[in-house]
C-alpha positions as a printed NumPy array, in Angstrom:
array([[ -8.687, 125.591, -32.626],
       [-10.488, 128.93 , -32.761],
       [ -8.821, 130.876, -35.634],
       [-10.099, 127.703, -37.668],
       [-13.798, 127.344, -36.578],
       [-14.191, 131.357, -36.788],
       [-12.73 , 130.85 , -40.52 ],
       [-15.689, 128.537, -41.274],
       [-18.076, 130.648, -39.912],
       [-17.678, 133.608, -42.046],
       [-17.247, 131.528, -45.163],
       [-20.664, 130.238, -44.126],
       [-22.006, 133.36 , -44.408],
       [-20.383, 134.065, -47.223],
       [-20.965, 131.212, -49.396],
       [-24.986, 131.788, -48.928],
       [-27.31 , 129.688, -50.644],
       [-24.63 , 128.824, -53.412],
       [-25.651, 125.088, -54.184],
       [-26.573, 124.973, -57.651],
       [-24.369, 122.689, -60.223],
       [-23.778, 124.732, -63.259],
       [-23.531, 123.075, -66.373],
       [-20.048, 124.28 , -67.434],
       [-18.435, 123.323, -63.974],
       [-16.538, 120.146, -63.272],
       [-18.355, 120.096, -60.208],
       [-21.33 , 118.708, -58.846],
       [-22.574, 119.947, -55.621],
       [-26.214, 119.168, -54.142],
       [-27.755, 120.428, -50.889],
       [-29.549, 117.433, -49.878],
       [-25.98 , 116.232, -49.548],
       [-23.428, 118.773, -48.679],
       [-25.26 , 120.774, -46.328],
       [-25.427, 117.461, -43.621],
       [-22.195, 117.038, -44.158],
       [-21.285, 120.863, -43.459],
       [-23.243, 121.041, -40.55 ],
       [-21.93 , 117.907, -39.388],
       [-18.253, 119.059, -39.948],
       [-19.183, 122.458, -37.907],
       [-20.432, 120.941, -35.135],
       [-17.965, 118.21 , -34.414],
       [-15.666, 121.088, -34.656],
       [-17.455, 122.762, -31.989],
       [-17.927, 119.596, -29.844],
       [-14.113, 118.834, -30.655],
       [-12.786, 122.533, -29.945],
       [-14.725, 121.785, -25.675],
       [-12.981, 118.181, -25.644],
       [ -9.733, 120.374, -25.92 ],
       [-10.958, 122.677, -24.082],
       [-11.697, 120.522, -20.787],
       [ -8.305, 118.364, -21.322],
       [ -6.921, 118.42 , -17.433],
       [ -3.332, 120.454, -17.338],
       [ -0.249, 118.871, -16.012],
       [  0.618, 119.192, -11.922],
       [  3.828, 120.228, -10.676],
       [  4.817, 116.819,  -9.899],
       [  4.001, 115.805, -13.352],
       [  6.299, 117.976, -14.862],
       [  8.992, 117.004, -13.058],
       [  8.57 , 113.347, -13.885],
       [  8.7  , 114.178, -17.613],
       [ 11.478, 112.961, -19.518],
       [ 13.167, 113.222, -22.969],
       [ 13.522, 109.382, -23.205],
       [  9.683, 109.046, -23.253],
       [  9.203, 110.356, -26.374],
       [  9.56 , 108.32 , -28.808],
       [ 12.878, 107.44 , -31.228],
       [ 11.352, 109.701, -34.092],
       [ 10.494, 112.789, -32.359],
       [ 12.894, 113.114, -29.41 ],
       [ 15.325, 115.323, -31.188],
       [ 12.767, 117.703, -31.227],
       [ 11.434, 117.912, -27.224],
       [ 12.334, 120.738, -25.541],
       [ 11.85 , 122.825, -28.861],
       [ 10.559, 126.039, -28.084],
       [ 10.851, 129.633, -29.721],
       [  8.311, 132.564, -29.743],
       [  9.634, 133.996, -32.632],
       [  9.262, 130.577, -34.626],
       [  5.016, 130.799, -33.192],
       [  4.548, 134.559, -34.593],
       [  6.227, 134.006, -37.818],
       [  3.947, 130.259, -38.325],
       [  0.623, 132.476, -38.128],
       [  1.289, 134.626, -41.307],
       [  1.126, 131.825, -44.019],
       [ -1.253, 129.754, -41.73 ],
       [ -3.578, 133.138, -42.6  ],
       [ -2.114, 134.382, -45.505],
       [ -3.205, 130.738, -46.845],
       [ -7.343, 130.752, -45.987],
       [ -6.949, 133.255, -49.16 ],
       [ -5.04 , 131.484, -51.257],
       [ -8.147, 129.532, -52.545],
       [ -9.823, 132.798, -53.025],
       [ -7.282, 134.08 , -55.051],
       [ -8.249, 131.344, -56.845],
       [-11.165, 133.303, -58.107],
       [ -9.082, 135.458, -60.364],
       [ -8.821, 132.899, -62.421],
       [-12.004, 133.121, -65.077],
       [-12.525, 129.446, -65.695],
       [-12.482, 129.505, -61.438],
       [-14.495, 133.472, -61.074],
       [-17.482, 131.711, -62.692],
       [-18.161, 129.434, -60.293],
       [-17.734, 131.33 , -57.391],
       [-20.326, 130.339, -54.948],
       [-19.933, 126.265, -55.912],
       [-15.653, 126.479, -54.857],
       [-17.404, 128.364, -52.074],
       [-19.231, 125.948, -50.743],
       [-16.647, 123.037, -51.453],
       [-13.738, 125.276, -49.534],
       [-16.733, 125.257, -46.361],
       [-16.853, 121.789, -46.671],
       [-12.698, 121.198, -47.203],
       [-12.729, 123.619, -44.214],
       [-15.642, 121.61 , -41.687],
       [-14.025, 118.199, -42.479],
       [-11.085, 119.605, -41.607],
       [-11.795, 121.104, -38.169],
       [-13.692, 117.972, -37.411],
       [-10.83 , 115.549, -37.888],
       [ -8.865, 118.453, -35.905],
       [-10.973, 118.917, -33.107],
       [-11.754, 115.375, -32.49 ],
       [ -8.939, 113.   , -32.779],
       [ -6.76 , 116.471, -30.041],
       [ -9.395, 116.332, -28.246],
       [ -9.548, 112.583, -27.253],
       [ -6.063, 112.624, -27.858],
       [ -2.992, 114.005, -24.692],
       [  0.12 , 114.247, -25.918],
       [  2.491, 117.25 , -24.208],
       [  3.716, 119.478, -26.642],
       [  7.365, 119.352, -27.45 ],
       [  7.608, 122.66 , -25.083],
       [  6.936, 121.041, -21.984],
       [ 10.05 , 119.537, -22.209],
       [ 11.899, 122.729, -22.149],
       [ 12.79 , 123.68 , -18.109],
       [ 13.285, 127.388, -18.994],
       [  9.595, 127.662, -20.6  ],
       [  7.104, 129.245, -17.758],
       [  5.792, 126.43 , -15.249],
       [  2.042, 128.048, -16.325],
       [  2.568, 127.248, -20.292],
       [  3.76 , 123.605, -19.354],
       [  0.833, 122.7  , -16.886],
       [ -1.915, 124.586, -19.028],
       [ -4.132, 122.473, -20.742],
       [ -3.092, 123.953, -24.262],
       [ -0.271, 121.759, -23.085],
       [ -1.486, 118.196, -23.602],
       [ -2.981, 119.076, -27.578],
       [  0.242, 117.718, -29.417],
       [ -1.245, 115.347, -31.727],
       [ -1.828, 116.497, -34.842],
       [ -1.046, 119.322, -36.271],
       [ -3.772, 121.565, -36.494],
       [ -2.448, 124.556, -37.969],
       [ -0.415, 122.71 , -40.551],
       [ -3.124, 120.39 , -41.722],
       [ -6.296, 123.329, -42.263],
       [ -3.136, 125.541, -43.785],
       [ -2.751, 121.964, -46.092],
       [ -6.602, 121.602, -46.457],
       [ -7.009, 125.145, -47.991],
       [ -3.985, 124.96 , -50.05 ],
       [ -3.802, 121.696, -51.46 ],
       [ -7.828, 122.422, -52.065],
       [ -6.864, 125.64 , -54.249],
       [ -4.663, 123.54 , -56.455],
       [ -7.153, 121.045, -57.1  ],
       [ -9.491, 123.111, -57.992],
       [ -7.143, 125.098, -60.173],
       [ -5.988, 121.575, -61.706],
       [ -9.366, 120.557, -62.37 ],
       [-10.367, 124.332, -63.903],
       [ -7.658, 124.37 , -66.027],
       [ -6.599, 121.069, -67.219],
       [ -4.4  , 122.128, -69.574],
       [ -2.301, 125.258, -68.142],
       [  1.066, 125.178, -67.728],
       [  0.821, 126.982, -64.783],
       [ -0.697, 123.196, -62.961],
       [  3.4  , 122.446, -61.834],
       [  3.845, 125.251, -59.986],
       [  0.753, 126.054, -58.385],
       [  1.305, 122.323, -56.634],
       [  4.167, 123.183, -55.443],
       [  2.896, 126.029, -53.805],
       [  0.314, 124.238, -52.681],
       [  3.106, 121.561, -51.022],
       [  5.135, 124.628, -49.841],
       [  3.048, 126.343, -48.173],
       [  2.051, 123.967, -45.131],
       [  5.113, 122.413, -45.221],
       [  6.962, 125.465, -43.926],
       [  3.992, 126.099, -41.063],
       [  4.632, 122.595, -40.364],
       [  8.261, 123.341, -39.925],
       [  7.787, 126.367, -38.278],
       [  5.267, 124.882, -35.599],
       [  8.112, 122.717, -34.972],
       [ 10.635, 124.738, -33.885],
       [  8.392, 126.739, -31.64 ],
       [  7.908, 123.909, -30.047],
       [  3.766, 123.478, -30.044],
       [  4.496, 120.073, -32.561],
       [  6.676, 117.048, -33.117],
       [  7.581, 116.153, -36.128],
       [  5.149, 113.046, -36.728],
       [  2.252, 115.697, -35.458],
       [  3.008, 117.596, -38.277],
       [  3.63 , 115.228, -40.835],
       [  0.197, 113.825, -39.971],
       [ -1.644, 117.432, -39.891],
       [  0.187, 117.672, -43.452],
       [ -1.313, 114.666, -44.798],
       [ -4.577, 114.821, -43.396],
       [ -5.219, 118.187, -44.601],
       [ -3.924, 117.391, -48.245],
       [ -5.788, 114.185, -48.396],
       [ -9.115, 116.367, -47.735],
       [ -7.913, 119.852, -49.682],
       [ -8.006, 116.8  , -52.365],
       [-10.363, 114.449, -51.807],
       [-13.363, 116.735, -51.529],
       [-13.278, 118.406, -54.71 ],
       [-12.452, 115.31 , -56.311],
       [-15.598, 113.085, -55.032],
       [-17.819, 116.106, -56.379],
       [-16.495, 115.775, -59.632],
       [-19.01 , 114.639, -62.199],
       [-16.817, 111.974, -63.567],
       [-13.368, 110.964, -61.566],
       [-11.323, 108.241, -61.401],
       [-12.589, 106.836, -59.098],
       [-16.006, 105.814, -60.063],
       [-17.271, 107.701, -56.848],
       [-20.981, 109.332, -56.966],
       [-21.151, 111.129, -54.106],
       [-25.568, 110.843, -54.972],
       [-26.907, 108.669, -52.45 ],
       [-29.357, 105.841, -53.505],
       [-32.312, 104.948, -51.296],
       [-33.741, 101.237, -51.964],
       [-36.368,  99.728, -50.455],
       [-36.389,  96.157, -48.763],
       [-39.376,  94.04 , -48.998],
       [-40.266,  90.608, -47.306],
       [-42.914,  89.646, -49.424],
       [-45.039,  92.35 , -50.233],
       [-44.124,  94.334, -46.634],
       [-41.523,  96.914, -46.716],
       [-39.568,  95.83 , -43.341],
       [-37.445,  99.252, -44.828],
       [-34.681, 100.913, -46.882],
       [-30.998, 100.748, -47.485],
       [-29.123, 103.943, -48.048],
       [-26.111, 103.025, -50.418],
       [-23.636, 104.924, -52.441],
       [-22.211, 104.203, -56.58 ],
       [-19.161, 102.798, -57.242]])
């Protein structure tokens, strides 16, 4: 997804060197921990994108052999869906969702920690991008539109027609909206607006998933998995950076040397649970 990678690069420039932990923030960020994760996420996203672009397209003979009955019963109803209008409309909530975490800056509690929030947002989107592109780049699944005989053969046979699993637009949107809701929740634990923030966070990616389904870009299962991956990343990345969290996980690594007698044999890298 070129649009997601471009957004990650822009966000990288905006965050700059805002890594320092601030005393009254619920989060703890460390350059030594977060920078490698972001770099790895961006690197894997770029590599996964090349895998997606290098997929072989369908041949005319392969298209002729395709049957809706080859699709699992759960997703079969969507085989053949195709709508350019739905595709175009899906871009509005998709791109709009990227601005939601920035809108959280209007909240004074969040706004005071803008640099740290930006860093965690970048990490969230980098991890989401890596998960999406690496899975999609290694899994070949025909999009629903491929089963529609009225769609131009060129669109049905291009390599992009093999990128149905899983839904990247839905995943990226869910990551952005659930991240925004989680940040608002953690900075404003007593706010009466929390239920509404979470409701908006859930509704926006659901609308994107529905539109991508109607557009013939993804099956229902692709969207459900994309929604789950994005929502989980959007929530877990900031949650695992909390100074204290319910899981008891600390992201700070601990290096413990191991010895055989007086001679050091190596070191163990561990995380505290």
